[in-house]
ZADO-1210 file (C-alpha; in nm, 4 decimals, padded with zeros to 6 digits):
<atoms>
<atom x="00.0144" y="00.0324" z="00.0132" code="MET" pos="1"/>
<atom x="00.2771" y="00.1897" z="00.0640" code="PHE" pos="2"/>
<atom x="00.4051" y="00.1381" z="-00.2522" code="LYS" pos="3"/>
<atom x="00.1249" y="00.2604" z="-00.4614" code="LYS" pos="4"/>
<atom x="00.1162" y="00.5614" z="-00.2272" code="LEU" pos="5"/>
<atom x="00.4258" y="00.6741" z="-00.3349" code="LEU" pos="6"/>
<atom x="00.3333" y="00.6146" z="-00.6693" code="ALA" pos="7"/>
<atom x="00.1085" y="00.7887" z="-00.6660" code="SER" pos="8"/>
<atom x="00.3147" y="01.0899" z="-00.6111" code="VAL" pos="9"/>
<atom x="00.5483" y="01.0078" z="-00.8739" code="GLY" pos="10"/>
<atom x="00.8030" y="00.8121" z="-00.6252" code="VAL" pos="11"/>
<atom x="00.8766" y="00.4688" z="-00.7478" code="GLY" pos="12"/>
<atom x="00.5831" y="00.4714" z="-01.0262" code="GLY" pos="13"/>
<atom x="00.6462" y="00.3851" z="-01.3981" code="ALA" pos="14"/>
<atom x="00.8643" y="00.6366" z="-01.6132" code="LYS" pos="15"/>
<atom x="00.8470" y="00.7299" z="-01.9665" code="VAL" pos="16"/>
<atom x="01.1112" y="00.7363" z="-02.2498" code="ASP" pos="17"/>
<atom x="01.0702" y="00.8982" z="-02.6234" code="THR" pos="18"/>
<atom x="01.3395" y="00.7265" z="-02.8621" code="GLN" pos="19"/>
<atom x="01.3372" y="00.8879" z="-03.2564" code="LEU" pos="20"/>
<atom x="01.5039" y="00.7524" z="-03.5314" code="GLU" pos="21"/>
<atom x="01.6581" y="01.1079" z="-03.6091" code="LYS" pos="22"/>
<atom x="01.6198" y="01.4689" z="-03.4522" code="ASP" pos="23"/>
<atom x="01.5911" y="01.7015" z="-03.7474" code="ARG" pos="24"/>
<atom x="01.3260" y="01.6885" z="-04.0456" code="PHE" pos="25"/>
<atom x="01.0824" y="01.9074" z="-04.2364" code="ILE" pos="26"/>
<atom x="00.7347" y="01.9970" z="-04.2593" code="PRO" pos="27"/>
<atom x="00.4927" y="01.6223" z="-04.3665" code="GLY" pos="28"/>
<atom x="00.8022" y="01.4002" z="-04.3147" code="GLU" pos="29"/>
<atom x="00.7296" y="01.0915" z="-04.1155" code="GLU" pos="30"/>
<atom x="00.8177" y="01.0455" z="-03.7961" code="VAL" pos="31"/>
<atom x="00.9786" y="00.7143" z="-03.6537" code="HIS" pos="32"/>
<atom x="01.0641" y="00.5854" z="-03.3178" code="GLY" pos="33"/>
<atom x="00.9663" y="00.3803" z="-03.0003" code="ARG" pos="34"/>
<atom x="00.7992" y="00.4925" z="-02.6874" code="VAL" pos="35"/>
<atom x="00.9771" y="00.3311" z="-02.3988" code="VAL" pos="36"/>
<atom x="00.7778" y="00.2441" z="-02.0450" code="ILE" pos="37"/>
<atom x="00.9742" y="00.1470" z="-01.7558" code="GLN" pos="38"/>
<atom x="00.7468" y="-00.0696" z="-01.4427" code="GLY" pos="39"/>
<atom x="00.7931" y="00.1199" z="-01.0840" code="GLY" pos="40"/>
<atom x="00.7601" y="-00.0775" z="-00.7802" code="ASP" pos="41"/>
<atom x="00.4193" y="-00.1121" z="-00.8064" code="VAL" pos="42"/>
<atom x="00.2108" y="-00.2412" z="-01.1174" code="GLU" pos="43"/>
<atom x="00.0234" y="00.0428" z="-01.2839" code="GLN" pos="44"/>
<atom x="-00.2579" y="00.0628" z="-01.5317" code="THR" pos="45"/>
<atom x="-00.2271" y="00.2730" z="-01.8044" code="ILE" pos="46"/>
<atom x="-00.5681" y="00.4772" z="-01.9454" code="ASP" pos="47"/>
<atom x="-00.3634" y="00.5812" z="-02.2789" code="SER" pos="48"/>
<atom x="-00.0330" y="00.7485" z="-02.4296" code="ILE" pos="49"/>
<atom x="-00.0317" y="01.0042" z="-02.6212" code="HIS" pos="50"/>
<atom x="00.2422" y="01.2076" z="-02.8055" code="ILE" pos="51"/>
<atom x="00.2174" y="01.5961" z="-02.8224" code="PHE" pos="52"/>
<atom x="00.4239" y="01.8341" z="-03.0374" code="LEU" pos="53"/>
<atom x="00.4221" y="02.1646" z="-02.9304" code="MET" pos="54"/>
<atom x="00.6305" y="02.4681" z="-02.9394" code="THR" pos="55"/>
<atom x="00.6085" y="02.8204" z="-02.7972" code="GLU" pos="56"/>
<atom x="00.4120" y="03.1269" z="-02.9475" code="ALA" pos="57"/>
<atom x="00.3683" y="03.4860" z="-02.8737" code="ILE" pos="58"/>
<atom x="-00.0347" y="03.5975" z="-02.7865" code="ARG" pos="59"/>
<atom x="-00.1176" y="03.9637" z="-02.7363" code="GLU" pos="60"/>
<atom x="-00.3044" y="03.9958" z="-02.3586" code="ALA" pos="61"/>
<atom x="-00.4565" y="04.2908" z="-02.1478" code="ASN" pos="62"/>
<atom x="-00.1925" y="04.5169" z="-02.4339" code="ASP" pos="63"/>
<atom x="00.0748" y="04.2563" z="-02.3243" code="LYS" pos="64"/>
<atom x="00.2897" y="04.0183" z="-02.4742" code="LYS" pos="65"/>
<atom x="00.3011" y="03.7056" z="-02.3470" code="VAL" pos="66"/>
<atom x="00.4991" y="03.3797" z="-02.4145" code="LYS" pos="67"/>
<atom x="00.2548" y="03.0387" z="-02.4267" code="GLU" pos="68"/>
<atom x="00.3352" y="02.6847" z="-02.4137" code="LYS" pos="69"/>
<atom x="00.1139" y="02.5073" z="-02.7645" code="VAL" pos="70"/>
<atom x="00.0083" y="02.1985" z="-02.8732" code="SER" pos="71"/>
<atom x="00.0250" y="02.1740" z="-03.2384" code="LEU" pos="72"/>
<atom x="-00.1280" y="01.8198" z="-03.2613" code="THR" pos="73"/>
<atom x="-00.1943" y="01.5399" z="-03.0560" code="LYS" pos="74"/>
<atom x="-00.1426" y="01.1744" z="-03.1690" code="TYR" pos="75"/>
<atom x="-00.2487" y="00.8694" z="-02.9854" code="PRO" pos="76"/>
<atom x="-00.0255" y="00.5680" z="-02.9238" code="ILE" pos="77"/>
<atom x="-00.1707" y="00.3426" z="-02.7511" code="ALA" pos="78"/>
<atom x="-00.4230" y="00.2729" z="-02.4305" code="GLN" pos="79"/>
<atom x="-00.5622" y="00.0493" z="-02.1922" code="ASN" pos="80"/>
<atom x="-00.2854" y="-00.1025" z="-02.1015" code="MET" pos="81"/>
<atom x="-00.0876" y="-00.2426" z="-01.7424" code="VAL" pos="82"/>
<atom x="00.2457" y="-00.2069" z="-01.6503" code="ILE" pos="83"/>
<atom x="00.4026" y="-00.4534" z="-01.4405" code="LYS" pos="84"/>
<atom x="00.6085" y="-00.4335" z="-01.1462" code="GLU" pos="85"/>
<atom x="01.0309" y="-00.3514" z="-01.2696" code="LYS" pos="86"/>
<atom x="00.8871" y="-00.4243" z="-01.6365" code="GLU" pos="87"/>
<atom x="00.9842" y="-00.2575" z="-01.9495" code="THR" pos="88"/>
<atom x="00.7503" y="-00.2155" z="-02.2583" code="LYS" pos="89"/>
<atom x="00.8719" y="-00.1128" z="-02.5749" code="GLU" pos="90"/>
<atom x="00.5447" y="00.0314" z="-02.8665" code="ILE" pos="91"/>
<atom x="00.7195" y="00.1283" z="-03.1720" code="PRO" pos="92"/>
<atom x="00.5364" y="00.4214" z="-03.3860" code="PHE" pos="93"/>
<atom x="00.5159" y="00.5790" z="-03.7101" code="SER" pos="94"/>
<atom x="00.3917" y="00.9364" z="-03.7160" code="LEU" pos="95"/>
<atom x="00.3622" y="01.2591" z="-03.9573" code="GLN" pos="96"/>
<atom x="00.4419" y="01.5851" z="-03.8808" code="LEU" pos="97"/>
<atom x="00.1857" y="01.8471" z="-03.9978" code="PRO" pos="98"/>
<atom x="00.2819" y="02.0521" z="-04.2882" code="TYR" pos="99"/>
<atom x="00.1866" y="02.3836" z="-04.0622" code="HIS" pos="100"/>
<atom x="00.4502" y="02.2753" z="-03.8049" code="VAL" pos="101"/>
<atom x="00.7044" y="02.5507" z="-03.7750" code="PRO" pos="102"/>
<atom x="01.0521" y="02.5514" z="-03.8260" code="ALA" pos="103"/>
<atom x="01.3020" y="02.6220" z="-03.6088" code="SER" pos="104"/>
<atom x="01.3803" y="03.0020" z="-03.6538" code="LEU" pos="105"/>
<atom x="01.4918" y="03.2579" z="-03.4117" code="GLY" pos="106"/>
<atom x="01.5126" y="03.0433" z="-03.1647" code="ARG" pos="107"/>
<atom x="01.2048" y="02.8418" z="-03.1756" code="LEU" pos="108"/>
<atom x="01.1930" y="02.5360" z="-02.9482" code="PRO" pos="109"/>
<atom x="00.9765" y="02.2615" z="-03.0854" code="ILE" pos="110"/>
<atom x="00.9908" y="01.9251" z="-02.8866" code="TRP" pos="111"/>
<atom x="00.6994" y="01.6206" z="-02.8611" code="PHE" pos="112"/>
<atom x="00.5954" y="01.6157" z="-02.4942" code="GLU" pos="113"/>
<atom x="00.4824" y="01.2209" z="-02.4334" code="THR" pos="114"/>
<atom x="00.2750" y="01.1079" z="-02.1562" code="GLY" pos="115"/>
<atom x="00.0955" y="00.8554" z="-01.9993" code="LEU" pos="116"/>
<atom x="-00.2449" y="00.8784" z="-01.8971" code="ASP" pos="117"/>
<atom x="-00.2281" y="00.6390" z="-01.5218" code="ILE" pos="118"/>
<atom x="-00.5289" y="00.7200" z="-01.2863" code="PRO" pos="119"/>
<atom x="-00.4894" y="00.8349" z="-00.9341" code="MET" pos="120"/>
<atom x="-00.1121" y="00.9191" z="-01.0253" code="ALA" pos="121"/>
<atom x="00.0903" y="01.1889" z="-01.1269" code="LEU" pos="122"/>
<atom x="00.1023" y="01.1925" z="-01.4823" code="ASP" pos="123"/>
<atom x="00.5063" y="01.0921" z="-01.6472" code="PRO" pos="124"/>
<atom x="00.5539" y="01.3160" z="-01.9008" code="GLU" pos="125"/>
<atom x="00.9386" y="01.2746" z="-02.1245" code="ASP" pos="126"/>
<atom x="01.0368" y="01.5523" z="-02.4043" code="ARG" pos="127"/>
<atom x="01.2488" y="01.5041" z="-02.7107" code="ASP" pos="128"/>
<atom x="01.3508" y="01.8750" z="-02.8898" code="ASN" pos="129"/>
<atom x="01.3620" y="01.8673" z="-03.3010" code="ILE" pos="130"/>
<atom x="01.5348" y="02.0170" z="-03.5246" code="HIS" pos="131"/>
<atom x="01.2664" y="02.1705" z="-03.8197" code="VAL" pos="132"/>
<atom x="01.3764" y="02.2798" z="-04.1014" code="GLU" pos="133"/>
<atom x="01.1823" y="02.4935" z="-04.3524" code="PRO" pos="134"/>
<atom x="01.0371" y="02.3193" z="-04.6549" code="HIS" pos="135"/>
<atom x="01.1800" y="02.3471" z="-04.9606" code="PRO" pos="136"/>
<atom x="00.8763" y="02.5183" z="-05.0703" code="TYR" pos="137"/>
<atom x="00.9198" y="02.7594" z="-04.8440" code="ILE" pos="138"/>
<atom x="01.2899" y="02.7649" z="-04.8648" code="ASP" pos="139"/>
<atom x="01.2300" y="02.8719" z="-05.2165" code="ARG" pos="140"/>
<atom x="01.0527" y="03.1376" z="-05.1544" code="VAL" pos="141"/>
<atom x="01.2681" y="03.3128" z="-04.8728" code="ILE" pos="142"/>
<atom x="01.6067" y="03.3001" z="-05.1092" code="ARG" pos="143"/>
<atom x="01.4109" y="03.4390" z="-05.4079" code="THR" pos="144"/>
<atom x="01.3052" y="03.7335" z="-05.1308" code="LEU" pos="145"/>
<atom x="01.6704" y="03.7618" z="-05.0323" code="GLU" pos="146"/>
<atom x="01.8279" y="03.6966" z="-05.3021" code="GLU" pos="147"/>
<atom x="01.6108" y="03.8388" z="-05.6143" code="SER" pos="148"/>
<atom x="01.4195" y="04.0890" z="-05.4576" code="LEU" pos="149"/>
<atom x="01.7212" y="04.2312" z="-05.1958" code="GLY" pos="150"/>
<atom x="01.4981" y="04.1938" z="-04.8990" code="PHE" pos="151"/>
<atom x="01.6492" y="04.0381" z="-04.5752" code="GLN" pos="152"/>
<atom x="01.4976" y="03.8444" z="-04.3071" code="LEU" pos="153"/>
<atom x="01.4722" y="04.0476" z="-04.0024" code="ARG" pos="154"/>
<atom x="01.2707" y="03.8359" z="-03.7555" code="LYS" pos="155"/>
<atom x="01.0840" y="03.5436" z="-03.7427" code="VAL" pos="156"/>
<atom x="00.8321" y="03.5020" z="-03.4587" code="GLU" pos="157"/>
<atom x="00.5254" y="03.2113" z="-03.3581" code="MET" pos="158"/>
<atom x="00.2262" y="03.4110" z="-03.3059" code="GLU" pos="159"/>
<atom x="-00.1710" y="03.4230" z="-03.2685" code="TYR" pos="160"/>
<atom x="-00.3957" y="03.5005" z="-03.5100" code="SER" pos="161"/>
<atom x="-00.7244" y="03.6006" z="-03.4691" code="LYS" pos="162"/>
<atom x="-00.8105" y="03.4180" z="-03.8325" code="ARG" pos="163"/>
<atom x="-00.5811" y="03.1538" z="-03.8726" code="HIS" pos="164"/>
<atom x="-00.4488" y="03.0304" z="-03.5251" code="GLY" pos="165"/>
<atom x="-00.0869" y="03.0356" z="-03.5007" code="TYR" pos="166"/>
<atom x="00.1390" y="03.1014" z="-03.7601" code="VAL" pos="167"/>
<atom x="00.4580" y="03.1499" z="-03.8241" code="GLN" pos="168"/>
<atom x="00.5329" y="03.5247" z="-03.9182" code="GLU" pos="169"/>
<atom x="00.8487" y="03.6345" z="-04.0948" code="PHE" pos="170"/>
<atom x="00.9761" y="04.0046" z="-04.1391" code="GLU" pos="171"/>
<atom x="01.1440" y="04.1371" z="-04.4190" code="PHE" pos="172"/>
<atom x="01.4017" y="04.4552" z="-04.4218" code="TYR" pos="173"/>
<atom x="01.4060" y="04.6120" z="-04.8118" code="PRO" pos="174"/>
<atom x="01.7740" y="04.6670" z="-04.8937" code="ARG" pos="175"/>
<atom x="01.7506" y="04.7074" z="-05.2929" code="GLY" pos="176"/>
<atom x="01.4801" y="04.7915" z="-05.5044" code="GLU" pos="177"/>
<atom x="01.2017" y="04.7967" z="-05.2905" code="PHE" pos="178"/>
<atom x="01.4033" y="05.0244" z="-05.0015" code="ARG" pos="179"/>
<atom x="01.2778" y="05.3514" z="-05.1463" code="SER" pos="180"/>
<atom x="00.8703" y="05.2690" z="-05.1213" code="TYR" pos="181"/>
<atom x="00.8613" y="04.9533" z="-04.8232" code="LEU" pos="182"/>
<atom x="00.9220" y="04.9705" z="-04.4550" code="ASP" pos="183"/>
<atom x="00.8621" y="04.5997" z="-04.4445" code="GLU" pos="184"/>
<atom x="00.7653" y="04.2940" z="-04.6032" code="LEU" pos="185"/>
<atom x="00.6002" y="03.9863" z="-04.3776" code="GLU" pos="186"/>
<atom x="00.4748" y="03.6944" z="-04.4742" code="ALA" pos="187"/>
<atom x="00.3116" y="03.3910" z="-04.3686" code="VAL" pos="188"/>
<atom x="00.2789" y="03.0685" z="-04.5318" code="PHE" pos="189"/>
<atom x="00.0185" y="02.7886" z="-04.5421" code="PHE" pos="190"/>
<atom x="00.2305" y="02.4646" z="-04.6821" code="LEU" pos="191"/>
<atom x="-00.0147" y="02.1853" z="-04.8629" code="GLN" pos="192"/>
<atom x="00.1270" y="01.8296" z="-05.0443" code="GLU" pos="193"/>
<atom x="00.1405" y="02.0010" z="-05.3648" code="HIS" pos="194"/>
<atom x="00.1712" y="02.3767" z="-05.3144" code="GLN" pos="195"/>
<atom x="00.2131" y="02.6919" z="-05.0472" code="VAL" pos="196"/>
<atom x="00.0275" y="02.9745" z="-05.0280" code="GLU" pos="197"/>
<atom x="00.1793" y="03.3325" z="-04.9575" code="VAL" pos="198"/>
<atom x="00.0254" y="03.5934" z="-04.7478" code="MET" pos="199"/>
<atom x="00.1931" y="03.9262" z="-04.7751" code="LEU" pos="200"/>
<atom x="00.1342" y="04.2295" z="-04.5879" code="GLU" pos="201"/>
<atom x="00.3400" y="04.4997" z="-04.7898" code="VAL" pos="202"/>
<atom x="00.4205" y="04.8379" z="-04.5330" code="ASP" pos="203"/>
<atom x="00.4470" y="05.0928" z="-04.7720" code="ARG" pos="204"/>
<atom x="00.6466" y="05.3744" z="-04.6665" code="ARG" pos="205"/>
<atom x="00.4916" y="05.6871" z="-04.5878" code="ALA" pos="206"/>
<atom x="00.5619" y="05.9961" z="-04.8440" code="ARG" pos="207"/>
<atom x="00.4216" y="06.3334" z="-04.8576" code="GLY" pos="208"/>
<atom x="00.1055" y="06.4865" z="-04.6517" code="LEU" pos="209"/>
<atom x="-00.0844" y="06.1974" z="-04.7729" code="GLY" pos="210"/>
<atom x="00.1482" y="05.9197" z="-04.7283" code="GLY" pos="211"/>
<atom x="00.1771" y="06.0928" z="-04.3565" code="LEU" pos="212"/>
<atom x="-00.2200" y="06.0406" z="-04.3263" code="PHE" pos="213"/>
<atom x="-00.2450" y="05.7141" z="-04.4268" code="ALA" pos="214"/>
<atom x="00.0346" y="05.5471" z="-04.2275" code="GLU" pos="215"/>
<atom x="-00.1314" y="05.7670" z="-03.9424" code="ALA" pos="216"/>
<atom x="-00.5123" y="05.5681" z="-03.9866" code="LEU" pos="217"/>
<atom x="-00.2811" y="05.2139" z="-04.0876" code="GLU" pos="218"/>
<atom x="-00.4360" y="05.2521" z="-04.4053" code="MET" pos="219"/>
<atom x="-00.0522" y="05.2044" z="-04.5464" code="ASP" pos="220"/>
<atom x="-00.0285" y="04.8153" z="-04.5394" code="GLU" pos="221"/>
<atom x="-00.1698" y="04.5683" z="-04.8231" code="SER" pos="222"/>
<atom x="-00.2330" y="04.2474" z="-04.7553" code="HIS" pos="223"/>
<atom x="-00.1843" y="04.0733" z="-05.0638" code="VAL" pos="224"/>
<atom x="-00.1942" y="03.6184" z="-05.1770" code="ARG" pos="225"/>
<atom x="00.0129" y="03.4206" z="-05.3628" code="VAL" pos="226"/>
<atom x="00.0033" y="03.0547" z="-05.4587" code="VAL" pos="227"/>
<atom x="00.2981" y="02.8675" z="-05.5576" code="LEU" pos="228"/>
<atom x="00.2242" y="02.5098" z="-05.7146" code="THR" pos="229"/>
<atom x="00.4634" y="02.2357" z="-05.7052" code="LYS" pos="230"/>
<atom x="00.5539" y="02.2918" z="-06.0879" code="SER" pos="231"/>
<atom x="00.6215" y="02.7390" z="-06.0446" code="GLU" pos="232"/>
<atom x="00.8387" y="02.6442" z="-05.7818" code="LEU" pos="233"/>
<atom x="01.0669" y="02.4254" z="-06.0028" code="GLN" pos="234"/>
<atom x="01.1612" y="02.7286" z="-06.1442" code="SER" pos="235"/>
<atom x="01.3198" y="02.9990" z="-05.9740" code="PRO" pos="236"/>
<atom x="01.2455" y="03.2882" z="-06.2607" code="GLN" pos="237"/>
<atom x="00.8677" y="03.1996" z="-06.2291" code="THR" pos="238"/>
<atom x="00.9031" y="03.2245" z="-05.8353" code="VAL" pos="239"/>
<atom x="01.0775" y="03.5838" z="-05.8636" code="GLU" pos="240"/>
<atom x="00.8634" y="03.7054" z="-06.1475" code="ASN" pos="241"/>
<atom x="00.5246" y="03.6365" z="-05.9054" code="LYS" pos="242"/>
<atom x="00.6397" y="03.7621" z="-05.6512" code="LEU" pos="243"/>
<atom x="00.7830" y="04.0780" z="-05.7930" code="ARG" pos="244"/>
<atom x="00.4753" y="04.1308" z="-06.0035" code="GLN" pos="245"/>
<atom x="00.2420" y="04.1622" z="-05.6783" code="VAL" pos="246"/>
<atom x="00.5132" y="04.3320" z="-05.4140" code="ILE" pos="247"/>
<atom x="00.5247" y="04.5966" z="-05.7071" code="GLU" pos="248"/>
<atom x="00.1472" y="04.6515" z="-05.7721" code="GLU" pos="249"/>
<atom x="00.1190" y="04.6960" z="-05.3767" code="HIS" pos="250"/>
<atom x="00.4261" y="04.9252" z="-05.2739" code="SER" pos="251"/>
<atom x="00.3999" y="05.2407" z="-05.5328" code="ARG" pos="252"/>
</atoms>
C-alpha cells in the first residue's frame, strides 16, 4: 500500500522515454521511433499514451505580449494497458509531422512531449527536442526574396492570429529596389503537399502629407495572397516574377 501511495505522487512509479530514430525533419515528413515504458515499484494501469507536438508562441493579452506553450498536434499511441512491477515495454510508432509545423528559426523550440495517463497518479512525461528545417517550398520563396528581390530576413516569430490561429510570421527588411517604397514586408506561409500559399503584408513607406495621413490611419499596409504550385516552385524565375509583380503592384 505504501508503494502505491508513493507511486501516486511519482516516487517509484512508471517512467516513459521516447526514442526517435533522428531529430531533424521537414514539414510533412514521417517520424519513426518507440516509446519505452519502465515499470516502477508497483503494477500500474495506463489509460492512454499520447505524444504532443509542442512549440511556443506569442499572444497578446491585456495589451501585453506573453509567451505560451502551444500544442500543434496530438498523436494517440496506445491505450488500456498494464505495466507490471519493474517491467519494460516498448511501443514502436510512426507519425507524420503536419505541414503547418513551424521551422526552427529565431530560436523557436519545437519538441515532442510524451505522456502516460495513469489514474490516481502523477502522469509521467518525457520531452524530446527536434529541429525542423524550412520546407523546400518555403525555402525557395525566402531565398528568392533575399537573393533576387533584395530583402533581408530580420525576424521570425510564432504568433497567434484571430483568423488563422498560430502562425509563423517572417519579417523582411527591404535593402534593394524596394527600399524607397517599403518599410517592411511580412510573410506567412500556408503549406500543402503540392503548393504553398504566401500571405504578404506590404507595409508601404509614407511619402508626403497624404502618406503620413495614411500611415496614421493604418492605411499604408496592403495584404496580398500568392499561390505557388509545385511545378512553379521548380522554376526560380517563375517564383521571382510572381513575387515581384505582386510586391510592385502594392508598393507604389
